[in-house]
C-alpha positions, 0 to 999 in steps of 0.5 A: 073186714077180713080180720072181723070175718076171721074173728067171727069164724074163730068165735064159732069154732070154725078155726080152719076157715079163719085161714083164708081171711087172715092170709088175705089180711096178712098179705096186705099188712104182714105186721098186723098184730091182731091178725097174726095173733088170731092166726096163731090162736087158730093154728094152735086150735088146729094142733099146728103148733110150729106154725102157731108159734111163728105167728105168735112171734110175729104178733109179739114182734109187731106189738109187744103187749101181745106177749101179755095176753094169756089166750095163746098159751091157753090154746097151746095148753088145750092142744097139748092136753088133747094130744096127751102131752100133759107136761107141755100142757101144764107148762103152757097152762101155768104161763097162761094163768100167770098172764091171766092174773096179771091182766086181772082175768081172775075167772080165766085164771081159775079155769086155767088152775083147773087145767093145771090140776088136771095135768098134774093128776094125769102126770102123777097117775103115770108115775110108778 
């Protein structure tokens, strides 16, 4: 129940509101891979990168296949891009794109390629 509520809140962009239901879930089931992954995504959307990385690692430790999902790296890339950290955004987008291609998510990979191109352009514009 808590996971589904948190997922619904995440889907409508209420990232900060996912914390309560996910914390309740993870108190009862700390190795809940999807719960940890969703917490990582939510925290990345809130620019809480160190916390997001910890939850992502917990998700991967609980279920290795979570490492093959591109969504976390996509969220990191967006966060870094919003902060003007274009090299970090580029690196995360590249990782996400590779994972998206491996997962057969071609449309997602195309979106990520667009972000890669944007980040490269911003980095090129900074060079003297």
